[in-house]
C-alpha positions as CSV (number, residue, x, y, z in Angstrom):
1,M,0.0,0.0,0.0
2,P,1.3,3.5,-0.8
3,T,2.2,5.6,2.1
4,S,0.7,9.0,2.8
5,C,3.9,10.7,1.5
6,E,3.7,8.8,-1.8
7,R,0.0,9.6,-2.3
8,K,0.9,13.3,-1.6
9,A,3.7,13.2,-4.2
10,R,1.5,11.7,-6.8
11,E,-1.1,14.4,-6.2
12,Q,1.5,17.0,-6.6
13,L,2.7,15.6,-9.9
14,D,-0.8,15.3,-11.4
15,L,-0.7,17.3,-14.6
16,N,-4.3,18.3,-14.3
17,H,-3.4,20.5,-11.3
18,F,-0.8,22.4,-13.4
19,P,-1.7,26.0,-14.6
20,N,-2.5,26.3,-18.2
21,E,0.7,28.0,-19.2
22,L,2.9,25.3,-17.6
23,L,0.7,22.6,-19.1
24,L,1.0,24.1,-22.5
25,R,4.8,24.2,-22.2
26,I,4.8,20.5,-21.5
27,I,2.5,19.8,-24.5
28,Q,4.9,21.7,-26.7
29,F,7.5,19.0,-26.1
30,L,5.3,16.2,-27.3
31,P,5.6,14.7,-30.8
32,P,3.0,16.2,-33.2
33,R,1.0,13.0,-33.5
34,D,0.7,12.7,-29.7
35,V,-0.6,16.2,-29.4
36,A,-3.5,15.5,-31.9
37,L,-4.3,11.9,-31.0
38,V,-3.4,11.7,-27.3
39,A,-3.2,15.1,-25.5
40,A,-6.2,16.6,-27.2
41,Q,-8.3,13.6,-26.1
42,V,-7.4,13.6,-22.4
43,S,-10.1,16.0,-21.3
44,T,-12.2,18.9,-22.3
45,R,-9.7,21.3,-20.6
46,W,-6.7,19.9,-22.5
47,R,-8.6,19.9,-25.8
48,S,-9.7,23.5,-25.3
49,L,-6.2,24.6,-24.3
50,I,-4.7,23.0,-27.4
51,K,-7.5,24.3,-29.7
52,H,-7.0,27.9,-28.5
53,N,-3.2,27.7,-28.9
54,L,-2.8,25.8,-32.2
55,A,-0.1,28.2,-33.3
56,R,2.1,27.2,-30.3
57,V,1.8,23.4,-30.4
58,P,3.6,21.0,-32.7
59,R,1.6,20.1,-35.9
60,I,1.8,17.1,-38.1
61,P,3.7,17.8,-41.4
62,A,1.3,16.9,-44.3
63,H,0.8,16.8,-48.0
64,C,-2.3,18.3,-49.6
65,H,-3.4,17.2,-53.1
66,V,-6.0,19.4,-54.6
67,Y,-7.9,18.1,-57.6
68,V,-10.0,20.5,-59.6
69,M,-12.4,19.5,-62.4
70,D,-13.3,22.8,-64.1
71,I,-16.5,22.0,-65.9
72,D,-19.3,24.2,-67.2
73,L,-21.2,25.5,-64.2
74,Q,-23.8,28.2,-63.6
75,P,-22.2,31.4,-62.2
76,E,-24.1,30.9,-58.9
77,D,-22.6,27.4,-58.5
78,D,-19.0,28.6,-58.7
79,R,-18.2,29.6,-55.2
80,T,-14.9,31.3,-54.5
81,D,-13.8,29.9,-51.2
82,G,-12.4,26.5,-52.5
83,R,-15.6,24.7,-51.6
84,S,-17.3,24.3,-55.0
85,P,-18.4,20.8,-55.9
86,I,-15.4,20.4,-58.3
87,M,-12.6,20.8,-55.8
88,Q,-11.4,17.8,-53.7
89,Y,-8.7,17.8,-51.1
90,H,-6.6,14.7,-50.2
91,F,-4.5,15.0,-47.0
92,T,-1.7,12.5,-46.2
93,T,0.9,12.9,-43.5
94,F,4.7,12.7,-43.4
95,N,6.9,10.8,-41.0
96,T,10.0,13.0,-40.9
97,S,12.1,10.2,-39.3
98,Q,12.0,8.0,-42.4
99,T,14.9,8.2,-44.8
100,D,12.6,8.9,-47.8
101,Y,10.9,11.9,-46.2
102,R,13.0,14.6,-47.8
103,A,12.9,13.1,-51.3
104,K,9.1,12.6,-51.2
105,R,8.5,16.0,-49.8
106,R,10.6,17.7,-52.5
107,A,8.9,15.7,-55.2
108,C,5.6,16.7,-53.7
109,L,4.5,13.0,-53.5
110,R,1.9,11.5,-51.2
111,G,2.9,11.5,-47.5
112,N,5.0,8.5,-46.4
113,D,3.4,8.0,-43.0
114,T,1.3,4.8,-43.3
115,T,0.2,4.8,-39.6
116,L,-2.2,7.7,-40.0
117,R,-5.2,7.6,-42.3
118,A,-5.6,9.7,-45.4
119,I,-8.4,12.2,-45.3
120,Y,-10.5,13.1,-48.3
121,V,-12.6,16.2,-48.3
122,Q,-15.2,17.6,-50.7
123,H,-17.6,20.5,-50.2
124,K,-21.1,20.7,-51.6
125,R,-24.1,23.0,-51.0
126,C,-25.3,20.6,-48.4
127,G,-22.1,20.9,-46.5
128,M,-18.7,19.2,-46.2
129,M,-18.3,15.6,-47.1
130,A,-15.3,13.8,-45.6
131,E,-13.9,10.3,-45.7
132,W,-10.8,8.6,-44.5
133,D,-9.0,5.4,-45.3
134,S,-10.1,2.2,-43.6
135,H,-9.2,-1.5,-43.9
136,N,-12.2,-2.0,-46.3
137,G,-11.5,1.0,-48.5
138,V,-12.9,4.3,-47.2
139,Q,-15.5,5.2,-44.6
140,K,-17.4,8.4,-43.9
141,L,-16.1,10.9,-41.4
142,D,-18.3,13.5,-39.8
143,A,-17.5,17.1,-40.6
144,S,-16.6,18.2,-37.1
145,T,-14.0,15.4,-36.7
146,A,-12.5,16.2,-40.1
147,T,-12.3,19.8,-39.2
148,S,-10.6,19.0,-35.9
149,L,-8.1,16.7,-37.5
150,M,-7.2,19.2,-40.3
151,S,-6.5,21.8,-37.7
152,F,-3.5,19.8,-36.5
153,L,-1.9,19.6,-40.0
154,D,1.1,21.7,-41.2
155,I,0.9,21.7,-45.0
156,V,4.5,21.4,-46.1
157,A,3.8,20.1,-49.6
158,L,1.0,21.3,-51.9
159,R,-0.1,19.8,-55.2
160,V,-2.8,21.4,-57.4
161,D,-4.1,19.5,-60.5
162,V,-6.6,21.3,-62.8
163,L,-8.6,19.6,-65.5
164,K,-10.5,22.0,-67.7
165,R,-13.4,20.7,-69.7
166,G,-16.4,22.3,-71.3
167,R,-17.6,24.5,-74.2
168,R,-16.5,27.7,-72.4
169,L,-13.0,26.4,-71.9
170,M,-11.2,29.2,-73.8
171,A,-13.0,31.9,-71.8
172,R,-11.6,30.6,-68.5
173,R,-8.1,29.5,-69.1
174,V,-7.1,32.1,-66.6
175,D,-8.8,31.5,-63.2
176,E,-8.3,31.8,-59.5
177,R,-8.6,28.1,-58.5
178,F,-5.1,28.1,-56.9
179,A,-6.2,31.1,-54.7
180,H,-9.4,29.3,-53.8
181,A,-7.4,26.2,-52.7
182,V,-4.9,28.3,-50.7
183,A,-7.8,30.1,-48.9
184,F,-9.4,26.7,-48.0
185,C,-6.2,25.3,-46.6
186,E,-5.5,28.5,-44.6
187,E,-8.9,28.4,-43.1
188,M,-9.1,24.6,-42.3
189,C,-5.5,23.6,-41.6
190,G,-3.2,24.5,-38.8
191,T,-0.7,26.2,-41.0
192,L,0.0,26.5,-44.7
193,D,3.7,27.1,-45.3
194,P,4.7,24.8,-48.2
195,R,8.3,23.9,-48.9
196,S,7.2,22.0,-52.1
197,L,4.7,23.0,-54.7
198,L,3.5,21.2,-57.8
199,L,1.1,22.8,-60.3
200,C,-0.3,20.6,-63.0
201,S,-2.6,21.3,-66.0
202,Q,-4.2,18.1,-67.1
203,N,-5.7,19.2,-70.4
204,P,-3.1,18.8,-73.2
205,Y,-4.9,21.4,-75.4
206,F,-5.4,24.3,-73.1
207,S,-2.8,25.1,-70.4
208,W,-4.2,26.2,-67.1
209,C,-3.1,29.8,-66.2
210,L,-3.1,31.4,-62.8
211,G,-5.0,34.6,-62.3
212,E,-3.9,37.8,-60.6
213,E,-5.1,36.8,-57.1
214,S,-3.5,33.3,-57.5
215,L,-0.2,34.9,-58.5
216,R,-0.4,37.2,-55.4
217,R,-1.0,34.2,-53.2
218,L,1.9,32.4,-54.9
219,S,4.3,35.3,-54.2
220,M,3.6,34.9,-50.4
221,F,5.2,31.4,-50.4
222,R,8.6,32.6,-49.2
223,N,9.9,29.2,-47.9
224,L,9.5,27.2,-51.1
225,D,12.6,25.2,-51.9
226,S,11.1,22.9,-54.6
227,L,8.8,23.8,-57.5
228,V,7.4,21.5,-60.1
229,L,5.4,22.8,-63.1
230,E,3.7,19.9,-65.0
231,N,2.3,20.6,-68.5
232,M,2.4,24.3,-67.9
233,T,3.8,25.2,-71.3
234,G,2.0,28.5,-72.3
235,A,4.0,31.7,-72.6
236,E,1.7,33.6,-70.2
237,V,1.6,30.7,-67.8
238,F,5.3,30.5,-67.0
239,G,5.9,34.3,-67.3
240,G,3.4,35.1,-64.5
241,I,4.8,32.4,-62.2
242,K,8.4,33.5,-62.7
243,A,7.5,37.1,-62.0
244,S,5.7,36.2,-58.8
245,L,8.2,33.7,-57.3
246,C,11.3,34.5,-55.3
247,L,14.1,32.4,-56.6
248,D,16.4,32.9,-53.7
249,N,15.4,29.8,-51.8
250,L,14.4,27.5,-54.7
251,K,16.9,24.6,-54.8
252,E,14.9,22.5,-57.2
253,I,12.9,23.7,-60.2
254,R,11.4,21.2,-62.6
255,M,9.3,21.9,-65.7
256,R,8.1,18.7,-67.3
257,L,5.4,16.9,-69.4
258,D,3.6,13.9,-68.1
259,A,3.3,10.7,-70.3
260,K,-0.1,11.7,-71.6
261,H,1.2,15.1,-72.8
262,Q,4.3,13.7,-74.3
263,N,2.1,11.4,-76.5
264,E,0.1,14.4,-77.6
265,V,3.3,16.2,-78.9
266,E,3.6,15.0,-82.6
267,N,6.3,17.4,-83.8
268,I,8.0,20.1,-81.9
269,L,6.7,21.9,-78.8
270,W,8.2,25.4,-78.3
271,V,8.2,26.3,-74.7
272,D,8.5,29.8,-73.4
273,V,11.8,29.5,-71.5
274,Q,13.9,32.4,-72.4
275,G,17.6,33.0,-71.8
276,S,16.7,35.7,-69.3
277,L,15.8,32.8,-66.9
278,L,19.5,31.8,-66.8
279,S,20.4,35.3,-65.8
280,S,17.7,35.2,-63.1
281,L,19.1,32.0,-61.8
282,A,22.6,33.4,-61.7
283,Q,21.5,36.4,-59.8
284,A,19.9,34.2,-57.2
285,H,22.8,31.7,-57.3
286,V,21.2,29.2,-55.0
287,R,23.7,26.6,-53.8
288,C,23.4,23.1,-55.4
289,L,20.6,24.2,-57.7
290,D,18.8,21.4,-59.6
291,F,16.9,22.9,-62.6
292,S,15.3,21.1,-65.5
293,A,13.2,22.7,-68.3
294,F,11.4,19.8,-70.0
295,S,14.8,17.9,-70.4
296,E,13.0,14.5,-70.3
297,S,11.0,15.5,-73.4
298,P,13.2,15.9,-76.5
299,A,10.4,17.5,-78.5
300,A,10.0,20.3,-76.0
301,I,12.5,23.0,-77.0
302,T,13.3,26.2,-75.2
303,A,14.2,29.6,-76.6
304,I,17.7,29.7,-75.0
305,T,20.4,30.8,-77.5
306,A,24.1,30.4,-77.6
307,E,24.5,34.1,-76.7
308,D,22.4,33.4,-73.5
309,M,24.7,30.5,-72.5
310,C,27.8,32.7,-73.1
311,Q,26.3,35.4,-71.0
312,F,25.6,32.9,-68.2
313,I,29.3,31.8,-68.3
314,V,30.3,35.5,-67.9
315,L,27.9,36.0,-65.0
316,W,29.1,32.8,-63.2
317,R,32.7,34.0,-63.4
318,T,31.9,37.5,-62.1
319,L,30.2,36.2,-58.9
320,K,32.2,36.9,-55.7
321,C,32.4,33.2,-54.8
322,P,32.1,30.0,-57.0
323,W,28.4,29.0,-57.4
324,M,28.0,25.3,-57.0
325,I,25.4,23.9,-59.4
326,R,24.0,20.4,-59.3
327,S,22.6,20.7,-62.8
328,I,20.8,23.0,-65.2
329,M,19.3,21.0,-68.1
330,F,17.3,22.1,-71.1
331,N,16.7,21.4,-74.8
332,S,17.8,23.9,-77.4
333,T,18.3,24.3,-81.2
334,V,21.9,25.4,-80.4
335,T,24.3,22.9,-81.8
336,I,27.8,22.3,-80.4
337,S,29.4,24.0,-83.5
338,E,27.1,27.0,-83.2
339,F,28.0,27.4,-79.5
340,R,31.7,27.1,-80.3
341,T,31.4,29.8,-83.0
342,V,29.5,32.2,-80.8
343,A,31.8,31.6,-77.8
344,G,34.8,32.3,-80.0
345,K,33.3,35.6,-81.3
346,V,32.7,36.9,-77.8
347,G,36.2,36.0,-76.7
348,L,35.5,33.3,-74.2
349,F,38.1,30.9,-75.5
350,A,40.7,33.6,-75.4
351,S,40.0,34.3,-71.7
352,A,39.1,31.1,-69.8
353,L,36.9,28.7,-71.7
354,T,38.4,25.3,-72.7
355,D,37.0,22.9,-75.3
356,I,37.5,19.4,-74.0
357,P,36.6,16.0,-75.5
358,Y,33.1,14.4,-75.5
359,C,31.2,17.6,-76.3
360,R,32.2,19.5,-73.2
361,F,33.3,23.0,-72.4
362,R,34.9,24.2,-69.1
363,T,35.9,27.3,-67.4
364,Y,37.1,28.2,-63.9
365,H,36.3,30.8,-61.3
366,P,38.8,33.6,-60.8
367,S,38.7,33.3,-57.0
368,D,39.3,29.5,-57.0
369,P,40.9,27.9,-60.1
370,N,39.8,24.5,-58.8
371,A,36.1,25.4,-59.0
372,K,34.9,24.6,-62.5
373,L,31.9,25.3,-64.6
374,E,31.1,22.8,-67.3
375,L,28.7,22.8,-70.2
376,S,28.0,19.4,-71.9
377,C,25.6,18.5,-74.7
378,Y,24.4,15.7,-76.9
379,G,22.1,15.5,-79.8
380,T,18.6,14.0,-79.2
381,G,17.7,13.8,-82.9
382,I,15.3,16.7,-82.7
383,A,17.3,19.2,-80.7
384,T,20.4,19.4,-78.5
385,Q,20.2,18.8,-74.8
386,W,22.5,21.0,-72.7
387,C,23.6,20.4,-69.2
388,I,25.4,22.9,-67.0
389,R,27.0,22.0,-63.7
390,S,29.7,23.3,-61.5
391,G,31.9,22.3,-58.6
392,Y,35.3,20.7,-57.9
393,L,35.1,18.5,-61.0
394,T,37.7,15.8,-61.6
395,S,36.5,14.2,-64.8
């Protein structure tokens, strides 16, 4: 039997007797999942304390996949808060302790945590419909529970897929679906501060284009380090995104076509990636940048010229310190002989550029001769694929 002293000690250590501020400090040291699934279920007091201090408690890192089917609707059906019948939200969570977390998060893939169920949300006029995974498929989830669970999520990866279909398609290529999705996540989730963003246009004939409010919302994502643009090939599409984004933190930028779009390209697809983008990347000079402009699709050709590449070499050499580049890849009509001719005319070979075997060119940084910038290329049959990388190269 416990003694009176032991009973007194246990009573003194009872967390329910602690003041709210001290109890909240203890909760802040719990793992995010325990806050949502354990601490918030202890009592009404604990739940209320956590609910009113969501900004101060750990939240579960999550991936949100927004799927938009933009079909012909009457104007009064098209609500602007992200809750129209055509917008669905799929939430999955990340386990940051697993080795594949960083790769999956940067690629904006589904969350890697298999212990927590995925949540599927769709709004209609009758209210919110929610489901979550179960052993037998999916089962319904009441709206209040879904709202409570979403409030514990920290959206670190966001994917928005838009499929446009209908007779009025041309009239609404530019829309605010992205802004609607962001507004919904900001209202329903604990925080929306994505490190990874994937934007996808699923109609091969009409590229989805972000409207003014969507671009403004995009410009507020200051912590992005990974951006994927899938099937976003229109000139006005990429131009607006580039103008809105801050490149200073982006370590990975990928523009690509999915398999369906590649099959739709019969001849050559000219994509609006100008040489000015290389200059913008050089100005940001993000360490270990990984950039690809439709390099997996030989028929998707950029507008980057030999003069643009020569200017990039000059900019790299004028930086105060060597800029380490993992890779910058793109397709161009510039052949190796054309580049060699233009580089000779602007005097690069006379200063620092060296023509080395296997279709490669190298230069060094004035502050560190061991830091090299290399341009390599090979013919794809339709165009020439160029790869730029830099570092302490040995081969």
